[in-house]
PyMOL Python script that loads the backbone (N, CA, C, O; Angstrom):
from pymol import cmd

cmd.read_pdbstr("""\
ATOM      1  N   MET A   1     -14.041  12.903  14.710  1.00  0.00           N
ATOM      2  CA  MET A   1     -13.404  12.662  15.978  1.00  0.00           C
ATOM      3  C   MET A   1     -13.862  13.754  16.941  1.00  0.00           C
ATOM      4  O   MET A   1     -13.819  14.944  16.626  1.00  0.00           O
ATOM      5  N   LEU A   2     -14.300  13.322  18.114  1.00  0.00           N
ATOM      6  CA  LEU A   2     -14.707  14.275  19.134  1.00  0.00           C
ATOM      7  C   LEU A   2     -13.487  14.950  19.743  1.00  0.00           C
ATOM      8  O   LEU A   2     -12.441  14.323  19.910  1.00  0.00           O
ATOM      9  N   GLN A   3     -13.623  16.208  20.068  1.00  0.00           N
ATOM     10  CA  GLN A   3     -12.536  16.949  20.692  1.00  0.00           C
ATOM     11  C   GLN A   3     -13.057  17.495  22.014  1.00  0.00           C
ATOM     12  O   GLN A   3     -14.114  18.123  22.066  1.00  0.00           O
ATOM     13  N   VAL A   4     -12.301  17.247  23.085  1.00  0.00           N
ATOM     14  CA  VAL A   4     -12.759  17.655  24.411  1.00  0.00           C
ATOM     15  C   VAL A   4     -11.582  18.185  25.226  1.00  0.00           C
ATOM     16  O   VAL A   4     -10.461  17.688  25.123  1.00  0.00           O
ATOM     17  N   LYS A   5     -11.860  19.200  26.035  1.00  0.00           N
ATOM     18  CA  LYS A   5     -10.838  19.751  26.923  1.00  0.00           C
ATOM     19  C   LYS A   5     -10.648  18.825  28.120  1.00  0.00           C
ATOM     20  O   LYS A   5     -11.554  18.073  28.480  1.00  0.00           O
ATOM     21  N   VAL A   6      -9.480  18.882  28.727  1.00  0.00           N
ATOM     22  CA  VAL A   6      -9.168  18.027  29.875  1.00  0.00           C
ATOM     23  C   VAL A   6     -10.177  18.238  30.998  1.00  0.00           C
ATOM     24  O   VAL A   6     -10.646  17.272  31.599  1.00  0.00           O
ATOM     25  N   THR A   7     -10.510  19.481  31.281  1.00  0.00           N
ATOM     26  CA  THR A   7     -11.449  19.747  32.379  1.00  0.00           C
ATOM     27  C   THR A   7     -12.833  19.181  32.075  1.00  0.00           C
ATOM     28  O   THR A   7     -13.500  18.662  32.971  1.00  0.00           O
ATOM     29  N   GLU A   8     -13.266  19.276  30.829  1.00  0.00           N
ATOM     30  CA  GLU A   8     -14.555  18.706  30.436  1.00  0.00           C
ATOM     31  C   GLU A   8     -14.516  17.184  30.547  1.00  0.00           C
ATOM     32  O   GLU A   8     -15.479  16.564  30.998  1.00  0.00           O
ATOM     33  N   LEU A   9     -13.410  16.594  30.138  1.00  0.00           N
ATOM     34  CA  LEU A   9     -13.252  15.145  30.247  1.00  0.00           C
ATOM     35  C   LEU A   9     -13.311  14.711  31.701  1.00  0.00           C
ATOM     36  O   LEU A   9     -13.969  13.724  32.030  1.00  0.00           O
ATOM     37  N   ARG A  10     -12.635  15.432  32.565  1.00  0.00           N
ATOM     38  CA  ARG A  10     -12.609  15.114  33.990  1.00  0.00           C
ATOM     39  C   ARG A  10     -14.014  15.211  34.589  1.00  0.00           C
ATOM     40  O   ARG A  10     -14.398  14.374  35.407  1.00  0.00           O
ATOM     41  N   ASN A  11     -14.770  16.213  34.191  1.00  0.00           N
ATOM     42  CA  ASN A  11     -16.104  16.423  34.752  1.00  0.00           C
ATOM     43  C   ASN A  11     -17.130  15.411  34.250  1.00  0.00           C
ATOM     44  O   ASN A  11     -18.067  15.066  34.970  1.00  0.00           O
ATOM     45  N   ARG A  12     -16.958  14.942  33.036  1.00  0.00           N
ATOM     46  CA  ARG A  12     -17.963  14.042  32.430  1.00  0.00           C
ATOM     47  C   ARG A  12     -17.328  12.745  31.934  1.00  0.00           C
ATOM     48  O   ARG A  12     -17.689  12.244  30.870  1.00  0.00           O
ATOM     49  N   LEU A  13     -16.383  12.203  32.702  1.00  0.00           N
ATOM     50  CA  LEU A  13     -15.644  11.025  32.278  1.00  0.00           C
ATOM     51  C   LEU A  13     -16.536   9.833  31.917  1.00  0.00           C
ATOM     52  O   LEU A  13     -16.315   9.236  30.864  1.00  0.00           O
ATOM     53  N   PRO A  14     -17.526   9.453  32.724  1.00  0.00           N
ATOM     54  CA  PRO A  14     -18.358   8.293  32.348  1.00  0.00           C
ATOM     55  C   PRO A  14     -19.032   8.457  30.981  1.00  0.00           C
ATOM     56  O   PRO A  14     -19.136   7.497  30.218  1.00  0.00           O
ATOM     57  N   TYR A  15     -19.482   9.663  30.680  1.00  0.00           N
ATOM     58  CA  TYR A  15     -20.131   9.927  29.387  1.00  0.00           C
ATOM     59  C   TYR A  15     -19.150   9.701  28.235  1.00  0.00           C
ATOM     60  O   TYR A  15     -19.479   9.034  27.254  1.00  0.00           O
ATOM     61  N   TYR A  16     -17.959  10.253  28.359  1.00  0.00           N
ATOM     62  CA  TYR A  16     -16.987  10.133  27.270  1.00  0.00           C
ATOM     63  C   TYR A  16     -16.433   8.718  27.137  1.00  0.00           C
ATOM     64  O   TYR A  16     -16.138   8.274  26.028  1.00  0.00           O
ATOM     65  N   ILE A  17     -16.289   8.009  28.246  1.00  0.00           N
ATOM     66  CA  ILE A  17     -15.863   6.605  28.181  1.00  0.00           C
ATOM     67  C   ILE A  17     -16.913   5.789  27.430  1.00  0.00           C
ATOM     68  O   ILE A  17     -16.566   4.919  26.630  1.00  0.00           O
ATOM     69  N   LYS A  18     -18.173   6.060  27.677  1.00  0.00           N
ATOM     70  CA  LYS A  18     -19.260   5.362  26.979  1.00  0.00           C
ATOM     71  C   LYS A  18     -19.210   5.658  25.472  1.00  0.00           C
ATOM     72  O   LYS A  18     -19.449   4.773  24.651  1.00  0.00           O
ATOM     73  N   GLN A  19     -18.896   6.908  25.125  1.00  0.00           N
ATOM     74  CA  GLN A  19     -18.781   7.271  23.715  1.00  0.00           C
ATOM     75  C   GLN A  19     -17.663   6.470  23.036  1.00  0.00           C
ATOM     76  O   GLN A  19     -17.828   5.987  21.916  1.00  0.00           O
ATOM     77  N   VAL A  20     -16.537   6.335  23.721  1.00  0.00           N
ATOM     78  CA  VAL A  20     -15.410   5.580  23.175  1.00  0.00           C
ATOM     79  C   VAL A  20     -15.774   4.103  23.063  1.00  0.00           C
ATOM     80  O   VAL A  20     -15.424   3.454  22.077  1.00  0.00           O
ATOM     81  N   GLN A  21     -16.470   3.569  24.060  1.00  0.00           N
ATOM     82  CA  GLN A  21     -16.903   2.168  23.996  1.00  0.00           C
ATOM     83  C   GLN A  21     -17.824   1.927  22.808  1.00  0.00           C
ATOM     84  O   GLN A  21     -17.839   0.829  22.249  1.00  0.00           O
ATOM     85  N   ASN A  22     -18.581   2.928  22.420  1.00  0.00           N
ATOM     86  CA  ASN A  22     -19.496   2.802  21.286  1.00  0.00           C
ATOM     87  C   ASN A  22     -18.813   3.040  19.947  1.00  0.00           C
ATOM     88  O   ASN A  22     -19.477   3.042  18.910  1.00  0.00           O
ATOM     89  N   GLY A  23     -17.483   3.244  19.951  1.00  0.00           N
ATOM     90  CA  GLY A  23     -16.742   3.347  18.702  1.00  0.00           C
ATOM     91  C   GLY A  23     -16.208   4.722  18.347  1.00  0.00           C
ATOM     92  O   GLY A  23     -15.496   4.864  17.353  1.00  0.00           O
ATOM     93  N   ALA A  24     -16.532   5.732  19.130  1.00  0.00           N
ATOM     94  CA  ALA A  24     -16.057   7.093  18.832  1.00  0.00           C
ATOM     95  C   ALA A  24     -14.598   7.253  19.242  1.00  0.00           C
ATOM     96  O   ALA A  24     -14.147   6.654  20.218  1.00  0.00           O
ATOM     97  N   GLU A  25     -13.870   8.064  18.489  1.00  0.00           N
ATOM     98  CA  GLU A  25     -12.516   8.430  18.874  1.00  0.00           C
ATOM     99  C   GLU A  25     -12.586   9.795  19.543  1.00  0.00           C
ATOM    100  O   GLU A  25     -13.349  10.667  19.130  1.00  0.00           O
ATOM    101  N   LEU A  26     -11.777   9.964  20.581  1.00  0.00           N
ATOM    102  CA  LEU A  26     -11.830  11.172  21.384  1.00  0.00           C
ATOM    103  C   LEU A  26     -10.454  11.802  21.435  1.00  0.00           C
ATOM    104  O   LEU A  26      -9.471  11.142  21.773  1.00  0.00           O
ATOM    105  N   GLN A  27     -10.384  13.069  21.102  1.00  0.00           N
ATOM    106  CA  GLN A  27      -9.122  13.801  21.142  1.00  0.00           C
ATOM    107  C   GLN A  27      -9.173  14.757  22.334  1.00  0.00           C
ATOM    108  O   GLN A  27     -10.095  15.564  22.452  1.00  0.00           O
ATOM    109  N   VAL A  28      -8.176  14.661  23.215  1.00  0.00           N
ATOM    110  CA  VAL A  28      -8.134  15.468  24.430  1.00  0.00           C
ATOM    111  C   VAL A  28      -7.188  16.641  24.205  1.00  0.00           C
ATOM    112  O   VAL A  28      -6.077  16.473  23.704  1.00  0.00           O
ATOM    113  N   THR A  29      -7.647  17.832  24.584  1.00  0.00           N
ATOM    114  CA  THR A  29      -6.832  19.036  24.410  1.00  0.00           C
ATOM    115  C   THR A  29      -6.608  19.727  25.758  1.00  0.00           C
ATOM    116  O   THR A  29      -7.406  19.598  26.686  1.00  0.00           O
ATOM    117  N   SER A  30      -5.510  20.456  25.833  1.00  0.00           N
ATOM    118  CA  SER A  30      -5.197  21.270  26.993  1.00  0.00           C
ATOM    119  C   SER A  30      -4.632  22.595  26.482  1.00  0.00           C
ATOM    120  O   SER A  30      -3.622  22.617  25.778  1.00  0.00           O
ATOM    121  N   HIS A  31      -5.275  23.668  26.832  1.00  0.00           N
ATOM    122  CA  HIS A  31      -4.880  25.002  26.364  1.00  0.00           C
ATOM    123  C   HIS A  31      -4.811  25.066  24.836  1.00  0.00           C
ATOM    124  O   HIS A  31      -3.938  25.725  24.271  1.00  0.00           O
ATOM    125  N   GLY A  32      -5.737  24.375  24.183  1.00  0.00           N
ATOM    126  CA  GLY A  32      -5.812  24.392  22.728  1.00  0.00           C
ATOM    127  C   GLY A  32      -4.859  23.450  22.012  1.00  0.00           C
ATOM    128  O   GLY A  32      -4.874  23.375  20.784  1.00  0.00           O
ATOM    129  N   LYS A  33      -4.028  22.728  22.762  1.00  0.00           N
ATOM    130  CA  LYS A  33      -3.079  21.796  22.136  1.00  0.00           C
ATOM    131  C   LYS A  33      -3.560  20.360  22.333  1.00  0.00           C
ATOM    132  O   LYS A  33      -4.067  20.005  23.398  1.00  0.00           O
ATOM    133  N   LYS A  34      -3.399  19.561  21.320  1.00  0.00           N
ATOM    134  CA  LYS A  34      -3.765  18.157  21.399  1.00  0.00           C
ATOM    135  C   LYS A  34      -2.750  17.432  22.280  1.00  0.00           C
ATOM    136  O   LYS A  34      -1.544  17.514  22.050  1.00  0.00           O
ATOM    137  N   ILE A  35      -3.255  16.720  23.297  1.00  0.00           N
ATOM    138  CA  ILE A  35      -2.331  16.026  24.201  1.00  0.00           C
ATOM    139  C   ILE A  35      -2.550  14.525  24.250  1.00  0.00           C
ATOM    140  O   ILE A  35      -1.647  13.790  24.650  1.00  0.00           O
ATOM    141  N   ALA A  36      -3.736  14.046  23.851  1.00  0.00           N
ATOM    142  CA  ALA A  36      -3.994  12.609  23.920  1.00  0.00           C
ATOM    143  C   ALA A  36      -5.146  12.248  22.997  1.00  0.00           C
ATOM    144  O   ALA A  36      -5.908  13.101  22.543  1.00  0.00           O
ATOM    145  N   ARG A  37      -5.239  10.973  22.743  1.00  0.00           N
ATOM    146  CA  ARG A  37      -6.340  10.462  21.935  1.00  0.00           C
ATOM    147  C   ARG A  37      -6.820   9.156  22.553  1.00  0.00           C
ATOM    148  O   ARG A  37      -6.012   8.276  22.852  1.00  0.00           O
ATOM    149  N   LEU A  38      -8.111   9.025  22.742  1.00  0.00           N
ATOM    150  CA  LEU A  38      -8.700   7.789  23.242  1.00  0.00           C
ATOM    151  C   LEU A  38      -9.409   7.112  22.084  1.00  0.00           C
ATOM    152  O   LEU A  38     -10.226   7.722  21.395  1.00  0.00           O
ATOM    153  N   ILE A  39      -9.087   5.844  21.878  1.00  0.00           N
ATOM    154  CA  ILE A  39      -9.715   5.069  20.812  1.00  0.00           C
ATOM    155  C   ILE A  39     -10.258   3.782  21.405  1.00  0.00           C
ATOM    156  O   ILE A  39      -9.743   3.309  22.418  1.00  0.00           O
ATOM    157  N   PRO A  40     -11.284   3.206  20.800  1.00  0.00           N
ATOM    158  CA  PRO A  40     -11.842   1.972  21.333  1.00  0.00           C
ATOM    159  C   PRO A  40     -10.847   0.821  21.202  1.00  0.00           C
ATOM    160  O   PRO A  40     -10.098   0.742  20.228  1.00  0.00           O
ATOM    161  N   GLU A  41     -10.851  -0.055  22.179  1.00  0.00           N
ATOM    162  CA  GLU A  41     -10.000  -1.239  22.157  1.00  0.00           C
ATOM    163  C   GLU A  41     -10.586  -2.229  21.151  1.00  0.00           C
ATOM    164  O   GLU A  41     -11.803  -2.404  21.080  1.00  0.00           O
ATOM    165  N   THR A  42      -9.720  -2.870  20.380  1.00  0.00           N
ATOM    166  CA  THR A  42     -10.178  -3.855  19.419  1.00  0.00           C
ATOM    167  C   THR A  42      -9.553  -5.206  19.729  1.00  0.00           C
ATOM    168  O   THR A  42      -8.434  -5.284  20.236  1.00  0.00           O
ATOM    169  N   ASP A  43     -10.270  -6.244  19.427  1.00  0.00           N
ATOM    170  CA  ASP A  43      -9.767  -7.596  19.593  1.00  0.00           C
ATOM    171  C   ASP A  43      -8.878  -7.913  18.388  1.00  0.00           C
ATOM    172  O   ASP A  43      -9.338  -7.818  17.250  1.00  0.00           O
ATOM    173  N   ILE A  44      -7.627  -8.283  18.613  1.00  0.00           N
ATOM    174  CA  ILE A  44      -6.702  -8.484  17.498  1.00  0.00           C
ATOM    175  C   ILE A  44      -7.114  -9.664  16.624  1.00  0.00           C
ATOM    176  O   ILE A  44      -6.832  -9.668  15.426  1.00  0.00           O
ATOM    177  N   LYS A  45      -7.770 -10.654  17.195  1.00  0.00           N
ATOM    178  CA  LYS A  45      -8.245 -11.775  16.381  1.00  0.00           C
ATOM    179  C   LYS A  45      -9.350 -11.320  15.436  1.00  0.00           C
ATOM    180  O   LYS A  45      -9.352 -11.670  14.255  1.00  0.00           O
ATOM    181  N   ASP A  46     -10.284 -10.540  15.962  1.00  0.00           N
ATOM    182  CA  ASP A  46     -11.365 -10.023  15.118  1.00  0.00           C
ATOM    183  C   ASP A  46     -10.823  -9.083  14.049  1.00  0.00           C
ATOM    184  O   ASP A  46     -11.290  -9.097  12.910  1.00  0.00           O
ATOM    185  N   GLU A  47      -9.844  -8.269  14.413  1.00  0.00           N
ATOM    186  CA  GLU A  47      -9.239  -7.341  13.462  1.00  0.00           C
ATOM    187  C   GLU A  47      -8.558  -8.095  12.323  1.00  0.00           C
ATOM    188  O   GLU A  47      -8.705  -7.722  11.159  1.00  0.00           O
ATOM    189  N   ALA A  48      -7.815  -9.151  12.647  1.00  0.00           N
ATOM    190  CA  ALA A  48      -7.143  -9.957  11.626  1.00  0.00           C
ATOM    191  C   ALA A  48      -8.168 -10.639  10.726  1.00  0.00           C
ATOM    192  O   ALA A  48      -7.995 -10.685   9.509  1.00  0.00           O
ATOM    193  N   TYR A  49      -9.224 -11.164  11.317  1.00  0.00           N
ATOM    194  CA  TYR A  49     -10.275 -11.815  10.543  1.00  0.00           C
ATOM    195  C   TYR A  49     -10.930 -10.819   9.586  1.00  0.00           C
ATOM    196  O   TYR A  49     -11.173 -11.141   8.423  1.00  0.00           O
ATOM    197  N   ASN A  50     -11.213  -9.622  10.070  1.00  0.00           N
ATOM    198  CA  ASN A  50     -11.832  -8.598   9.212  1.00  0.00           C
ATOM    199  C   ASN A  50     -10.923  -8.217   8.050  1.00  0.00           C
ATOM    200  O   ASN A  50     -11.401  -7.992   6.938  1.00  0.00           O
ATOM    201  N   ARG A  51      -9.615  -8.143   8.299  1.00  0.00           N
ATOM    202  CA  ARG A  51      -8.676  -7.844   7.215  1.00  0.00           C
ATOM    203  C   ARG A  51      -8.674  -8.948   6.165  1.00  0.00           C
ATOM    204  O   ARG A  51      -8.656  -8.674   4.965  1.00  0.00           O
ATOM    205  N   LEU A  52      -8.691 -10.200   6.626  1.00  0.00           N
ATOM    206  CA  LEU A  52      -8.732 -11.322   5.681  1.00  0.00           C
ATOM    207  C   LEU A  52     -10.016 -11.317   4.863  1.00  0.00           C
ATOM    208  O   LEU A  52      -9.988 -11.573   3.659  1.00  0.00           O
ATOM    209  N   MET A  53     -11.133 -11.029   5.504  1.00  0.00           N
ATOM    210  CA  MET A  53     -12.400 -10.990   4.782  1.00  0.00           C
ATOM    211  C   MET A  53     -12.419  -9.847   3.767  1.00  0.00           C
ATOM    212  O   MET A  53     -13.046  -9.954   2.713  1.00  0.00           O
ATOM    213  N   HIS A  54     -11.730  -8.757   4.091  1.00  0.00           N
ATOM    214  CA  HIS A  54     -11.638  -7.641   3.156  1.00  0.00           C
ATOM    215  C   HIS A  54     -10.829  -8.038   1.911  1.00  0.00           C
ATOM    216  O   HIS A  54     -11.117  -7.573   0.808  1.00  0.00           O
ATOM    217  N   LEU A  55      -9.832  -8.886   2.091  1.00  0.00           N
ATOM    218  CA  LEU A  55      -9.002  -9.327   0.976  1.00  0.00           C
ATOM    219  C   LEU A  55      -9.620 -10.477   0.182  1.00  0.00           C
ATOM    220  O   LEU A  55      -9.165 -10.794  -0.917  1.00  0.00           O
ATOM    221  N   ARG A  56     -10.644 -11.091   0.736  1.00  0.00           N
ATOM    222  CA  ARG A  56     -11.266 -12.240   0.089  1.00  0.00           C
ATOM    223  C   ARG A  56     -11.715 -11.877  -1.323  1.00  0.00           C
ATOM    224  O   ARG A  56     -12.384 -10.866  -1.539  1.00  0.00           O
ATOM    225  N   GLY A  57     -11.339 -12.712  -2.263  1.00  0.00           N
ATOM    226  CA  GLY A  57     -11.714 -12.506  -3.654  1.00  0.00           C
ATOM    227  C   GLY A  57     -10.750 -11.637  -4.431  1.00  0.00           C
ATOM    228  O   GLY A  57     -10.923 -11.466  -5.638  1.00  0.00           O
ATOM    229  N   THR A  58      -9.741 -11.083  -3.782  1.00  0.00           N
ATOM    230  CA  THR A  58      -8.792 -10.227  -4.482  1.00  0.00           C
ATOM    231  C   THR A  58      -7.487 -10.946  -4.799  1.00  0.00           C
ATOM    232  O   THR A  58      -6.639 -10.413  -5.514  1.00  0.00           O
ATOM    233  N   VAL A  59      -7.326 -12.148  -4.272  1.00  0.00           N
ATOM    234  CA  VAL A  59      -6.086 -12.896  -4.453  1.00  0.00           C
ATOM    235  C   VAL A  59      -6.208 -13.799  -5.674  1.00  0.00           C
ATOM    236  O   VAL A  59      -7.240 -14.437  -5.881  1.00  0.00           O
ATOM    237  N   ILE A  60      -5.161 -13.850  -6.472  1.00  0.00           N
ATOM    238  CA  ILE A  60      -5.134 -14.727  -7.636  1.00  0.00           C
ATOM    239  C   ILE A  60      -4.302 -15.950  -7.279  1.00  0.00           C
ATOM    240  O   ILE A  60      -3.122 -15.840  -6.946  1.00  0.00           O
ATOM    241  N   LYS A  61      -4.931 -17.106  -7.354  1.00  0.00           N
ATOM    242  CA  LYS A  61      -4.210 -18.333  -7.043  1.00  0.00           C
ATOM    243  C   LYS A  61      -3.614 -18.893  -8.328  1.00  0.00           C
ATOM    244  O   LYS A  61      -4.189 -18.758  -9.408  1.00  0.00           O
ATOM    245  N   GLY A  62      -2.464 -19.518  -8.194  1.00  0.00           N
ATOM    246  CA  GLY A  62      -1.834 -20.133  -9.348  1.00  0.00           C
ATOM    247  C   GLY A  62      -0.530 -20.793  -8.946  1.00  0.00           C
ATOM    248  O   GLY A  62      -0.108 -20.705  -7.793  1.00  0.00           O
ATOM    249  N   ASP A  63       0.090 -21.439  -9.876  1.00  0.00           N
ATOM    250  CA  ASP A  63       1.367 -22.088  -9.633  1.00  0.00           C
ATOM    251  C   ASP A  63       2.466 -21.056  -9.805  1.00  0.00           C
ATOM    252  O   ASP A  63       2.757 -20.643 -10.928  1.00  0.00           O
ATOM    253  N   ILE A  64       3.074 -20.639  -8.717  1.00  0.00           N
ATOM    254  CA  ILE A  64       4.082 -19.582  -8.787  1.00  0.00           C
ATOM    255  C   ILE A  64       5.437 -20.111  -9.235  1.00  0.00           C
ATOM    256  O   ILE A  64       6.341 -19.324  -9.518  1.00  0.00           O
ATOM    257  N   LEU A  65       5.593 -21.420  -9.303  1.00  0.00           N
ATOM    258  CA  LEU A  65       6.864 -21.986  -9.716  1.00  0.00           C
ATOM    259  C   LEU A  65       6.931 -22.239 -11.217  1.00  0.00           C
ATOM    260  O   LEU A  65       8.020 -22.312 -11.785  1.00  0.00           O
ATOM    261  N   GLU A  66       5.791 -22.373 -11.853  1.00  0.00           N
ATOM    262  CA  GLU A  66       5.741 -22.637 -13.293  1.00  0.00           C
ATOM    263  C   GLU A  66       5.778 -21.318 -14.058  1.00  0.00           C
ATOM    264  O   GLU A  66       4.984 -20.424 -13.767  1.00  0.00           O
ATOM    265  N   PRO A  67       6.664 -21.177 -15.010  1.00  0.00           N
ATOM    266  CA  PRO A  67       6.698 -19.951 -15.833  1.00  0.00           C
ATOM    267  C   PRO A  67       5.377 -19.739 -16.556  1.00  0.00           C
ATOM    268  O   PRO A  67       4.649 -20.691 -16.835  1.00  0.00           O
ATOM    269  N   ILE A  68       5.083 -18.502 -16.851  1.00  0.00           N
ATOM    270  CA  ILE A  68       3.813 -18.170 -17.490  1.00  0.00           C
ATOM    271  C   ILE A  68       3.749 -18.700 -18.917  1.00  0.00           C
ATOM    272  O   ILE A  68       2.717 -19.232 -19.326  1.00  0.00           O
ATOM    273  N   GLN A  69       4.836 -18.566 -19.688  1.00  0.00           N
ATOM    274  CA  GLN A  69       4.804 -18.971 -21.085  1.00  0.00           C
ATOM    275  C   GLN A  69       5.888 -20.015 -21.357  1.00  0.00           C
ATOM    276  O   GLN A  69       6.979 -19.686 -21.822  1.00  0.00           O
ATOM    277  N   GLY A  70       5.579 -21.242 -21.069  1.00  0.00           N
ATOM    278  CA  GLY A  70       6.465 -22.349 -21.405  1.00  0.00           C
ATOM    279  C   GLY A  70       7.890 -22.216 -20.895  1.00  0.00           C
ATOM    280  O   GLY A  70       8.126 -22.194 -19.687  1.00  0.00           O
ATOM    281  N   ASP A  71       8.859 -22.125 -21.839  1.00  0.00           N
ATOM    282  CA  ASP A  71      10.267 -22.081 -21.462  1.00  0.00           C
ATOM    283  C   ASP A  71      10.632 -20.755 -20.821  1.00  0.00           C
ATOM    284  O   ASP A  71      10.172 -19.687 -21.227  1.00  0.00           O
ATOM    285  N   TRP A  72      11.462 -20.863 -19.822  1.00  0.00           N
ATOM    286  CA  TRP A  72      11.897 -19.682 -19.105  1.00  0.00           C
ATOM    287  C   TRP A  72      13.403 -19.653 -19.101  1.00  0.00           C
ATOM    288  O   TRP A  72      14.032 -20.572 -18.577  1.00  0.00           O
ATOM    289  N   ASN A  73      14.002 -18.628 -19.668  1.00  0.00           N
ATOM    290  CA  ASN A  73      15.446 -18.543 -19.819  1.00  0.00           C
ATOM    291  C   ASN A  73      16.022 -17.330 -19.092  1.00  0.00           C
ATOM    292  O   ASN A  73      16.951 -16.694 -19.591  1.00  0.00           O
ATOM    293  N   ALA A  74      15.500 -17.018 -17.961  1.00  0.00           N
ATOM    294  CA  ALA A  74      15.925 -15.818 -17.246  1.00  0.00           C
ATOM    295  C   ALA A  74      17.384 -15.890 -16.823  1.00  0.00           C
ATOM    296  O   ALA A  74      18.050 -14.858 -16.745  1.00  0.00           O
ATOM    297  N   ASP A  75      17.898 -17.090 -16.547  1.00  0.00           N
ATOM    298  CA  ASP A  75      19.280 -17.187 -16.094  1.00  0.00           C
ATOM    299  C   ASP A  75      20.205 -17.748 -17.179  1.00  0.00           C
ATOM    300  O   ASP A  75      21.324 -18.162 -16.874  1.00  0.00           O
ATOM    301  N   ALA A  76      19.766 -17.769 -18.415  1.00  0.00           N
ATOM    302  CA  ALA A  76      20.570 -18.343 -19.505  1.00  0.00           C
ATOM    303  C   ALA A  76      21.867 -17.578 -19.716  1.00  0.00           C
ATOM    304  O   ALA A  76      22.877 -18.185 -20.073  1.00  0.00           O
ATOM    305  N   ASP A  77      21.874 -16.285 -19.511  1.00  0.00           N
ATOM    306  CA  ASP A  77      23.085 -15.502 -19.728  1.00  0.00           C
ATOM    307  C   ASP A  77      24.111 -15.653 -18.596  1.00  0.00           C
ATOM    308  O   ASP A  77      25.237 -15.169 -18.713  1.00  0.00           O
ATOM    309  N   ASN A  78      23.729 -16.313 -17.515  1.00  0.00           N
ATOM    310  CA  ASN A  78      24.635 -16.511 -16.387  1.00  0.00           C
ATOM    311  C   ASN A  78      25.327 -17.879 -16.409  1.00  0.00           C
ATOM    312  O   ASN A  78      26.129 -18.179 -15.524  1.00  0.00           O
ATOM    313  N   LEU A  79      25.033 -18.683 -17.382  1.00  0.00           N
ATOM    314  CA  LEU A  79      25.608 -20.035 -17.430  1.00  0.00           C
ATOM    315  C   LEU A  79      26.912 -20.069 -18.163  1.00  0.00           C
ATOM    316  O   LEU A  79      27.522 -21.131 -18.291  1.00  0.00           O
TER     317      LEU A  79
END
""", "prot")
cmd.dss("prot")
cmd.show_as("cartoon", "prot")
cmd.util.cbc("prot")
cmd.orient("prot")
């Protein structure tokens, strides 16, 4: 993450905006303290799609209503 002082950001704003557009995260400091962070804007549809693609192949499909081993007596003691 890039770290830049407020005065440097003010003087070279177009340069740093271009860096953020290219994917860099920018941390703004004032008197040595972190005061803000600039991150690139993301499209929420693309972000959701990327998350789904990351999960692809990790999900196990099956019948969730059918017990794994034949008879299921989980509630037999409550009858």
